[in-house]
MARFITI-92565 format. One record per residue: residue number from 1; y, x, z of N, C-alpha, C, O in turn. Coordinates in nm, 3 decimals. Last residue first. Layout:
{num=NUM | npy=Y | npx=X | npz=Z | capy=Y | capx=X | capz=Z | cpy=Y | cpx=X | cpz=Z | opy=Y | opx=X | opz=Z}
...
This chain:
{num=99 | npy=5.041 | npx=-1.248 | npz=4.392 | capy=4.987 | capx=-1.193 | capz=4.267 | cpy=4.991 | cpx=-1.043 | cpz=4.273 | opy=4.950 | opx=-0.977 | opz=4.178}
{num=98 | npy=5.087 | npx=-1.425 | npz=4.602 | capy=5.043 | capx=-1.287 | capz=4.630 | cpy=4.986 | cpx=-1.223 | cpz=4.505 | opy=4.888 | opx=-1.148 | opz=4.514}
{num=97 | npy=5.143 | npx=-1.696 | npz=4.597 | capy=5.250 | capx=-1.601 | capz=4.569 | cpy=5.215 | cpx=-1.456 | cpz=4.596 | opy=5.305 | opx=-1.373 | opz=4.612}
{num=96 | npy=4.951 | npx=-1.882 | npz=4.610 | capy=5.012 | capx=-1.844 | capz=4.738 | cpy=5.124 | cpx=-1.743 | cpz=4.719 | opy=5.193 | opx=-1.708 | opz=4.814}
{num=95 | npy=4.866 | npx=-1.885 | npz=4.351 | capy=4.939 | capx=-2.000 | capz=4.401 | cpy=5.009 | cpx=-1.970 | cpz=4.532 | opy=5.115 | opx=-2.026 | opz=4.561}
{num=94 | npy=4.730 | npx=-1.643 | npz=4.345 | capy=4.849 | capx=-1.659 | capz=4.263 | cpy=4.933 | cpx=-1.779 | cpz=4.308 | opy=5.056 | opx=-1.775 | opz=4.304}
{num=93 | npy=4.522 | npx=-1.703 | npz=4.522 | capy=4.617 | capx=-1.597 | capz=4.556 | cpy=4.744 | cpx=-1.609 | cpz=4.474 | opy=4.854 | opx=-1.589 | opz=4.527}
{num=92 | npy=4.391 | npx=-1.903 | npz=4.375 | capy=4.449 | capx=-1.936 | capz=4.505 | cpy=4.551 | cpx=-1.830 | cpz=4.546 | opy=4.656 | opx=-1.864 | opz=4.600}
{num=91 | npy=4.307 | npx=-1.753 | npz=4.155 | capy=4.402 | capx=-1.863 | capz=4.136 | cpy=4.468 | cpx=-1.901 | cpz=4.268 | opy=4.588 | opx=-1.929 | opz=4.272}
{num=90 | npy=4.133 | npx=-1.573 | npz=4.278 | capy=4.249 | capx=-1.525 | capz=4.203 | cpy=4.353 | cpx=-1.635 | cpz=4.187 | opy=4.473 | opx=-1.612 | opz=4.204}
{num=89 | npy=3.935 | npx=-1.746 | npz=4.382 | capy=4.016 | capx=-1.663 | capz=4.470 | cpy=4.143 | cpx=-1.614 | cpz=4.401 | opy=4.250 | opx=-1.614 | opz=4.462}
{num=88 | npy=3.820 | npx=-1.851 | npz=4.148 | capy=3.888 | capx=-1.940 | capz=4.242 | cpy=3.981 | cpx=-1.861 | cpz=4.334 | opy=4.093 | opx=-1.904 | opz=4.361}
{num=87 | npy=3.716 | npx=-1.608 | npz=4.044 | capy=3.809 | capx=-1.691 | capz=3.967 | cpy=3.889 | cpx=-1.782 | cpz=4.059 | opy=4.011 | opx=-1.789 | opz=4.048}
{num=86 | npy=3.539 | npx=-1.529 | npz=4.245 | capy=3.654 | capx=-1.445 | capz=4.213 | cpy=3.760 | cpx=-1.523 | cpz=4.135 | opy=3.880 | opx=-1.506 | opz=4.158}
{num=85 | npy=3.348 | npx=-1.730 | npz=4.227 | capy=3.433 | capx=-1.724 | capz=4.345 | cpy=3.554 | cpx=-1.635 | cpz=4.323 | opy=3.661 | opx=-1.662 | opz=4.378}
{num=84 | npy=3.239 | npx=-1.659 | npz=3.976 | capy=3.298 | capx=-1.791 | capz=3.997 | cpy=3.391 | cpx=-1.790 | cpz=4.117 | opy=3.502 | opx=-1.843 | opz=4.110}
{num=83 | npy=3.140 | npx=-1.403 | npz=4.026 | capy=3.247 | capx=-1.421 | capz=3.927 | cpy=3.316 | cpx=-1.556 | cpz=3.944 | opy=3.437 | opx=-1.566 | opz=3.929}
{num=82 | npy=2.943 | npx=-1.471 | npz=4.214 | capy=3.054 | capx=-1.384 | capz=4.253 | cpy=3.170 | cpx=-1.398 | cpz=4.155 | opy=3.286 | opx=-1.406 | opz=4.197}
{num=81 | npy=2.765 | npx=-1.619 | npz=4.058 | capy=2.837 | capx=-1.685 | capz=4.167 | cpy=2.956 | cpx=-1.603 | cpz=4.213 | opy=3.061 | opx=-1.658 | opz=4.247}
{num=80 | npy=2.677 | npx=-1.413 | npz=3.884 | capy=2.742 | capx=-1.532 | capz=3.832 | cpy=2.824 | cpx=-1.602 | cpz=3.940 | opy=2.939 | opx=-1.639 | opz=3.917}
{num=79 | npy=2.562 | npx=-1.231 | npz=4.065 | capy=2.672 | capx=-1.189 | capz=3.979 | cpy=2.750 | cpx=-1.310 | cpz=3.928 | opy=2.873 | opx=-1.311 | opz=3.929}
{num=78 | npy=2.354 | npx=-1.386 | npz=4.174 | capy=2.462 | capx=-1.338 | capz=4.260 | cpy=2.584 | cpx=-1.298 | cpz=4.179 | opy=2.697 | opx=-1.327 | opz=4.218}
{num=77 | npy=2.194 | npx=-1.416 | npz=3.946 | capy=2.251 | capx=-1.534 | capz=4.011 | cpy=2.368 | cpx=-1.494 | cpz=4.100 | opy=2.471 | opx=-1.561 | opz=4.100}
{num=76 | npy=2.133 | npx=-1.143 | npz=3.899 | capy=2.202 | capx=-1.224 | capz=3.797 | cpy=2.267 | cpx=-1.347 | cpz=3.859 | opy=2.381 | opx=-1.380 | opz=3.828}
{num=75 | npy=1.999 | npx=-1.066 | npz=4.135 | capy=2.122 | capx=-0.998 | capz=4.095 | cpy=2.201 | cpx=-1.081 | cpz=3.993 | opy=2.323 | opx=-1.088 | opz=4.002}
{num=74 | npy=1.771 | npx=-1.226 | npz=4.132 | capy=1.870 | capx=-1.243 | capz=4.238 | cpy=2.003 | cpx=-1.179 | cpz=4.201 | opy=2.109 | opx=-1.233 | opz=4.232}
{num=73 | npy=1.646 | npx=-1.117 | npz=3.905 | capy=1.684 | capx=-1.258 | capz=3.908 | cpy=1.791 | cpx=-1.282 | cpz=4.015 | opy=1.890 | opx=-1.350 | opz=3.989}
{num=72 | npy=1.602 | npx=-0.850 | npz=3.986 | capy=1.684 | capx=-0.879 | capz=3.868 | cpy=1.732 | cpx=-1.024 | cpz=3.869 | opy=1.848 | opx=-1.051 | opz=3.837}
{num=71 | npy=1.431 | npx=-0.887 | npz=4.209 | capy=1.561 | capx=-0.822 | capz=4.225 | cpy=1.654 | cpx=-0.854 | cpz=4.108 | opy=1.772 | opx=-0.881 | opz=4.128}
{num=70 | npy=1.209 | npx=-1.003 | npz=4.085 | capy=1.280 | capx=-1.075 | capz=4.191 | cpy=1.421 | cpx=-1.018 | cpz=4.207 | opy=1.518 | opx=-1.092 | opz=4.217}
{num=69 | npy=1.137 | npx=-0.793 | npz=3.919 | capy=1.179 | capx=-0.920 | capz=3.859 | cpy=1.254 | cpx=-1.006 | cpz=3.961 | opy=1.350 | opx=-1.074 | opz=3.926}
{num=68 | npy=1.061 | npx=-0.602 | npz=4.107 | capy=1.174 | capx=-0.576 | capz=4.017 | cpy=1.228 | cpx=-0.702 | cpz=3.954 | opy=1.349 | opx=-0.718 | opz=3.936}
{num=67 | npy=0.838 | npx=-0.726 | npz=4.217 | capy=0.955 | capx=-0.700 | capz=4.302 | cpy=1.078 | cpx=-0.670 | cpz=4.218 | opy=1.189 | opx=-0.709 | opz=4.255}
{num=66 | npy=0.671 | npx=-0.734 | npz=3.991 | capy=0.713 | capx=-0.858 | capz=4.057 | cpy=0.836 | cpx=-0.835 | cpz=4.144 | opy=0.929 | opx=-0.916 | opz=4.143}
{num=65 | npy=0.640 | npx=-0.458 | npz=3.938 | capy=0.696 | capx=-0.548 | capz=3.837 | cpy=0.749 | cpx=-0.676 | cpz=3.899 | opy=0.858 | opx=-0.722 | opz=3.866}
{num=64 | npy=0.520 | npx=-0.364 | npz=4.170 | capy=0.653 | capx=-0.316 | capz=4.134 | cpy=0.719 | cpx=-0.405 | cpz=4.029 | opy=0.841 | opx=-0.425 | opz=4.032}
{num=63 | npy=0.281 | npx=-0.518 | npz=4.158 | capy=0.367 | capx=-0.520 | capz=4.276 | cpy=0.509 | cpx=-0.476 | cpz=4.240 | opy=0.606 | opx=-0.542 | opz=4.276}
{num=62 | npy=0.174 | npx=-0.452 | npz=3.908 | capy=0.210 | capx=-0.590 | capz=3.937 | cpy=0.304 | cpx=-0.600 | cpz=4.057 | opy=0.396 | opx=-0.681 | opz=4.058}
{num=61 | npy=0.134 | npx=-0.176 | npz=3.941 | capy=0.223 | capx=-0.223 | capz=3.835 | cpy=0.267 | cpx=-0.367 | cpz=3.862 | opy=0.383 | opx=-0.402 | opz=3.840}
{num=60 | npy=-0.053 | npx=-0.177 | npz=4.147 | capy=0.080 | capx=-0.119 | capz=4.170 | cpy=0.180 | cpx=-0.167 | cpz=4.065 | opy=0.296 | opx=-0.196 | opz=4.097}
{num=59 | npy=-0.266 | npx=-0.296 | npz=4.009 | capy=-0.209 | capx=-0.360 | capz=4.128 | cpy=-0.069 | cpx=-0.306 | cpz=4.157 | opy=0.022 | opx=-0.383 | opz=4.187}
{num=58 | npy=-0.317 | npx=-0.108 | npz=3.802 | capy=-0.269 | capx=-0.244 | capz=3.770 | cpy=-0.208 | cpx=-0.316 | cpz=3.890 | opy=-0.111 | opx=-0.390 | opz=3.875}
{num=57 | npy=-0.393 | npx=0.119 | npz=3.966 | capy=-0.271 | capx=0.123 | capz=3.885 | cpy=-0.226 | cpx=-0.018 | cpz=3.845 | opy=-0.107 | opx=-0.047 | opz=3.854}
{num=56 | npy=-0.502 | npx=0.033 | npz=4.296 | capy=-0.527 | capx=0.068 | capz=4.157 | cpy=-0.394 | cpx=0.061 | cpz=4.081 | opy=-0.296 | opx=0.004 | opz=4.129}
{num=55 | npy=-0.611 | npx=0.090 | npz=4.613 | capy=-0.490 | capx=0.079 | capz=4.531 | cpy=-0.524 | cpx=0.123 | cpz=4.391 | opy=-0.570 | opx=0.236 | opz=4.368}
{num=54 | npy=-0.813 | npx=-0.095 | npz=4.833 | capy=-0.802 | capx=0.008 | capz=4.729 | cpy=-0.674 | cpx=-0.017 | cpz=4.650 | opy=-0.636 | opx=-0.131 | opz=4.625}
{num=53 | npy=-0.874 | npx=-0.308 | npz=4.990 | capy=-0.838 | capx=-0.181 | capz=5.057 | cpy=-0.840 | cpx=-0.063 | cpz=4.958 | opy=-0.864 | opx=0.052 | opz=4.995}
{num=52 | npy=-0.924 | npx=-0.565 | npz=4.920 | capy=-1.006 | capx=-0.460 | capz=4.858 | cpy=-0.987 | cpx=-0.325 | cpz=4.924 | opy=-1.073 | opx=-0.238 | opz=4.915}
{num=51 | npy=-0.736 | npx=-0.700 | npz=5.083 | capy=-0.878 | capx=-0.737 | capz=5.083 | cpy=-0.966 | cpx=-0.626 | cpz=5.029 | opy=-1.071 | opx=-0.596 | opz=5.086}
{num=50 | npy=-0.488 | npx=-0.585 | npz=5.031 | capy=-0.542 | capx=-0.574 | capz=5.167 | cpy=-0.691 | cpx=-0.610 | cpz=5.172 | opy=-0.764 | opx=-0.557 | opz=5.256}
{num=49 | npy=-0.468 | npx=-0.651 | npz=4.759 | capy=-0.459 | capx=-0.512 | capz=4.801 | cpy=-0.519 | cpx=-0.493 | cpz=4.941 | opy=-0.591 | opx=-0.397 | opz=4.966}
{num=48 | npy=-0.471 | npx=-0.927 | npz=4.763 | capy=-0.582 | capx=-0.855 | capz=4.701 | cpy=-0.585 | cpx=-0.708 | cpz=4.743 | opy=-0.691 | opx=-0.650 | opz=4.760}
{num=47 | npy=-0.221 | npx=-0.959 | npz=4.892 | capy=-0.344 | capx=-1.010 | capz=4.954 | cpy=-0.465 | cpx=-0.939 | cpz=4.896 | opy=-0.552 | opx=-0.894 | opz=4.970}
{num=46 | npy=-0.048 | npx=-0.845 | npz=4.701 | capy=-0.060 | capx=-0.783 | capz=4.834 | cpy=-0.184 | cpx=-0.831 | cpz=4.907 | opy=-0.248 | opx=-0.753 | opz=4.978}
{num=45 | npy=-0.082 | npx=-1.025 | npz=4.489 | capy=-0.116 | capx=-0.883 | capz=4.473 | cpy=-0.135 | cpx=-0.815 | cpz=4.608 | opy=-0.228 | opx=-0.736 | opz=4.625}
{num=44 | npy=0.018 | npx=-1.259 | npz=4.608 | capy=-0.121 | capx=-1.253 | capz=4.562 | cpy=-0.166 | cpx=-1.107 | cpz=4.547 | opy=-0.276 | opx=-1.072 | opz=4.588}
{num=43 | npy=0.287 | npx=-1.180 | npz=4.648 | capy=0.202 | capx=-1.215 | capz=4.763 | cpy=0.055 | cpx=-1.206 | cpz=4.724 | opy=-0.026 | opx=-1.151 | opz=4.800}
{num=42 | npy=0.367 | npx=-1.145 | npz=4.380 | capy=0.375 | capx=-1.035 | capz=4.476 | cpy=0.285 | cpx=-1.060 | cpz=4.596 | opy=0.214 | opx=-0.970 | opz=4.641}
{num=41 | npy=0.337 | npx=-1.403 | npz=4.281 | capy=0.257 | capx=-1.294 | capz=4.225 | cpy=0.255 | cpx=-1.174 | cpz=4.320 | opy=0.152 | opx=-1.110 | opz=4.336}
{num=40 | npy=0.536 | npx=-1.529 | npz=4.433 | capy=0.395 | capx=-1.569 | capz=4.448 | cpy=0.304 | cpx=-1.460 | cpz=4.395 | opy=0.203 | opx=-1.427 | opz=4.459}
{num=39 | npy=0.759 | npx=-1.393 | npz=4.330 | capy=0.728 | capx=-1.383 | capz=4.472 | cpy=0.583 | cpx=-1.422 | cpz=4.498 | opy=0.514 | opx=-1.356 | opz=4.576}
{num=38 | npy=0.751 | npx=-1.474 | npz=4.063 | capy=0.736 | capx=-1.332 | capz=4.096 | cpy=0.699 | cpx=-1.313 | cpz=4.242 | opy=0.617 | opx=-1.228 | opz=4.276}
{num=37 | npy=0.801 | npx=-1.747 | npz=4.094 | capy=0.674 | capx=-1.702 | capz=4.035 | cpy=0.649 | cpx=-1.555 | cpz=4.069 | opy=0.536 | opx=-1.518 | opz=4.100}
{num=36 | npy=1.061 | npx=-1.728 | npz=4.202 | capy=0.954 | capx=-1.791 | capz=4.278 | cpy=0.817 | cpx=-1.746 | cpz=4.226 | opy=0.729 | opx=-1.712 | opz=4.304}
{num=35 | npy=1.203 | npx=-1.605 | npz=3.993 | capy=1.196 | capx=-1.540 | capz=4.124 | cpy=1.082 | cpx=-1.597 | cpz=4.207 | opy=1.012 | opx=-1.522 | opz=4.276}
{num=34 | npy=1.174 | npx=-1.800 | npz=3.793 | capy=1.123 | capx=-1.664 | capz=3.772 | cpy=1.107 | cpx=-1.591 | cpz=3.904 | opy=1.007 | opx=-1.522 | opz=3.925}
{num=33 | npy=1.315 | npx=-2.009 | npz=3.911 | capy=1.172 | capx=-2.024 | capz=3.883 | cpy=1.107 | cpx=-1.888 | cpz=3.864 | opy=0.997 | opx=-1.864 | opz=3.914}
{num=32 | npy=1.571 | npx=-1.889 | npz=3.912 | capy=1.507 | capx=-1.930 | capz=4.037 | cpy=1.357 | cpx=-1.946 | cpz=4.019 | opy=1.279 | opx=-1.900 | opz=4.103}
{num=31 | npy=1.618 | npx=-1.856 | npz=3.640 | capy=1.614 | capx=-1.738 | capz=3.727 | cpy=1.545 | cpx=-1.771 | cpz=3.859 | opy=1.469 | opx=-1.689 | opz=3.912}
{num=30 | npy=1.617 | npx=-2.128 | npz=3.566 | capy=1.516 | capx=-2.036 | capz=3.512 | cpy=1.505 | cpx=-1.909 | cpz=3.595 | opy=1.394 | opx=-1.861 | opz=3.620}
{num=29 | npy=1.845 | npx=-2.214 | npz=3.704 | capy=1.714 | capx=-2.271 | capz=3.737 | cpy=1.602 | cpx=-2.181 | cpz=3.686 | opy=1.503 | opx=-2.160 | opz=3.756}
{num=28 | npy=2.042 | npx=-2.067 | npz=3.570 | capy=2.018 | capx=-2.043 | capz=3.713 | cpy=1.883 | cpx=-2.098 | cpz=3.757 | opy=1.815 | opx=-2.036 | opz=3.839}
{num=27 | npy=2.017 | npx=-2.183 | npz=3.315 | capy=1.994 | capx=-2.040 | capz=3.333 | cpy=1.965 | cpx=-2.007 | cpz=3.480 | opy=1.875 | opx=-1.930 | opz=3.510}
{num=26 | npy=2.091 | npx=-2.444 | npz=3.372 | capy=1.955 | capx=-2.417 | capz=3.323 | cpy=1.921 | cpx=-2.270 | cpz=3.342 | opy=1.809 | opx=-2.236 | opz=3.380}
{num=25 | npy=2.361 | npx=-2.410 | npz=3.443 | capy=2.265 | capx=-2.461 | capz=3.542 | cpy=2.122 | cpx=-2.429 | cpz=3.499 | opy=2.040 | opx=-2.391 | opz=3.583}
{num=24 | npy=2.572 | npx=-2.337 | npz=3.287 | capy=2.474 | capx=-2.235 | capz=3.317 | cpy=2.372 | cpx=-2.280 | cpz=3.421 | opy=2.305 | opx=-2.196 | opz=3.482}
{num=23 | npy=2.720 | npx=-2.575 | npz=3.274 | capy=2.675 | capx=-2.510 | capz=3.151 | cpy=2.562 | cpx=-2.411 | cpz=3.177 | opy=2.468 | opx=-2.401 | opz=3.099}
{num=22 | npy=2.785 | npx=-2.624 | npz=3.541 | capy=2.690 | capx=-2.713 | capz=3.472 | cpy=2.636 | cpx=-2.650 | cpz=3.345 | opy=2.519 | opx=-2.669 | opz=3.312}
{num=21 | npy=2.968 | npx=-2.417 | npz=3.582 | capy=2.846 | capx=-2.422 | capz=3.663 | cpy=2.742 | cpx=-2.512 | cpz=3.597 | opy=2.623 | opx=-2.479 | opz=3.597}
{num=20 | npy=3.167 | npx=-2.495 | npz=3.399 | capy=3.099 | capx=-2.366 | capz=3.383 | cpy=2.966 | cpx=-2.364 | cpz=3.460 | opy=2.865 | opx=-2.316 | opz=3.410}
{num=19 | npy=3.249 | npx=-2.735 | npz=3.514 | capy=3.189 | capx=-2.734 | capz=3.379 | cpy=3.111 | cpx=-2.607 | cpz=3.355 | opy=3.002 | opx=-2.609 | opz=3.297}
{num=18 | npy=3.354 | npx=-2.630 | npz=3.753 | capy=3.244 | capx=-2.726 | capz=3.757 | cpy=3.173 | cpx=-2.732 | cpz=3.622 | opy=3.050 | opx=-2.735 | opz=3.616}
{num=17 | npy=3.563 | npx=-2.477 | npz=3.652 | capy=3.456 | capx=-2.411 | capz=3.725 | cpy=3.333 | cpx=-2.502 | cpz=3.733 | opy=3.220 | opx=-2.454 | opz=3.720}
{num=16 | npy=3.721 | npx=-2.681 | npz=3.548 | capy=3.666 | capx=-2.579 | capz=3.458 | cpy=3.549 | cpx=-2.506 | cpz=3.524 | opy=3.449 | opx=-2.477 | opz=3.459}
{num=15 | npy=3.784 | npx=-2.813 | npz=3.787 | capy=3.711 | capx=-2.884 | capz=3.682 | cpy=3.646 | cpx=-2.785 | cpz=3.584 | opy=3.532 | opx=-2.804 | opz=3.543}
{num=14 | npy=3.928 | npx=-2.611 | npz=3.915 | capy=3.802 | capx=-2.656 | capz=3.973 | cpy=3.719 | cpx=-2.736 | cpz=3.873 | opy=3.596 | opx=-2.727 | opz=3.874}
{num=13 | npy=4.145 | npx=-2.600 | npz=3.738 | capy=4.061 | capx=-2.482 | capz=3.759 | cpy=3.926 | cpx=-2.522 | cpz=3.817 | opy=3.822 | opx=-2.473 | opz=3.773}
{num=12 | npy=4.256 | npx=-2.854 | npz=3.763 | capy=4.203 | capx=-2.811 | capz=3.633 | cpy=4.111 | cpx=-2.691 | cpz=3.647 | opy=4.010 | opx=-2.682 | opz=3.578}
{num=11 | npy=4.330 | npx=-2.841 | npz=4.037 | capy=4.235 | capx=-2.942 | capz=3.988 | cpy=4.173 | cpx=-2.902 | cpz=3.856 | opy=4.052 | opx=-2.915 | opz=3.837}
{num=10 | npy=4.515 | npx=-2.633 | npz=4.032 | capy=4.394 | capx=-2.620 | capz=4.113 | cpy=4.288 | cpx=-2.718 | cpz=4.064 | opy=4.171 | opx=-2.683 | opz=4.051}
{num=9 | npy=4.707 | npx=-2.750 | npz=3.863 | capy=4.643 | capx=-2.624 | capz=3.826 | cpy=4.512 | cpx=-2.604 | cpz=3.903 | opy=4.411 | opx=-2.564 | opz=3.846}
{num=8 | npy=4.783 | npx=-2.971 | npz=4.016 | capy=4.725 | capx=-2.991 | capz=3.884 | cpy=4.650 | cpx=-2.866 | cpz=3.839 | opy=4.540 | opx=-2.876 | opz=3.783}
{num=7 | npy=4.895 | npx=-2.845 | npz=4.234 | capy=4.778 | capx=-2.929 | capz=4.254 | cpy=4.705 | cpx=-2.952 | cpz=4.123 | opy=4.582 | opx=-2.954 | opz=4.117}
{num=6 | npy=5.109 | npx=-2.721 | npz=4.103 | capy=5.008 | capx=-2.639 | capz=4.170 | cpy=4.880 | cpx=-2.719 | cpz=4.191 | opy=4.770 | opx=-2.668 | opz=4.169}
{num=5 | npy=5.248 | npx=-2.948 | npz=4.018 | capy=5.195 | capx=-2.855 | capz=3.917 | cpy=5.088 | cpx=-2.766 | cpz=3.978 | opy=4.987 | opx=-2.738 | opz=3.914}
{num=4 | npy=5.339 | npx=-3.067 | npz=4.250 | capy=5.234 | capx=-3.136 | capz=4.175 | cpy=5.174 | cpx=-3.046 | cpz=4.067 | opy=5.059 | opx=-3.066 | opz=4.028}
{num=3 | npy=5.542 | npx=-2.889 | npz=4.337 | capy=5.414 | capx=-2.896 | capz=4.408 | cpy=5.304 | cpx=-2.964 | cpz=4.329 | opy=5.187 | opx=-2.925 | opz=4.339}
{num=2 | npy=5.698 | npx=-2.701 | npz=4.064 | capy=5.689 | capx=-2.817 | capz=4.153 | cpy=5.550 | cpx=-2.826 | cpz=4.217 | opy=5.453 | opx=-2.776 | opz=4.161}
{num=1 | npy=5.790 | npx=-2.363 | npz=4.067 | capy=5.695 | capx=-2.458 | capz=4.017 | cpy=5.690 | cpx=-2.578 | cpz=4.113 | opy=5.679 | opx=-2.557 | opz=4.234}
């Protein structure tokens, strides 16, 4: 393959990756907002827990729900970014001749 073809392939791949990132930008922003709201809810629940010094079922549900939502949001964003980096890594390995 001529050198300009490899550069063209890398350029097209990075353009496709950029389009993919822009397409799912709203989804990533929503996950980030969800994680921030969940973190604030978690902090509020913990403050009330320490103030009242009593554990009730609704407080536990909010604590576990908020922490689970944070974990789910972080997992989705991490999964998406991991797939994007895997795509770039695969193409770079193929260009280096290590298919």
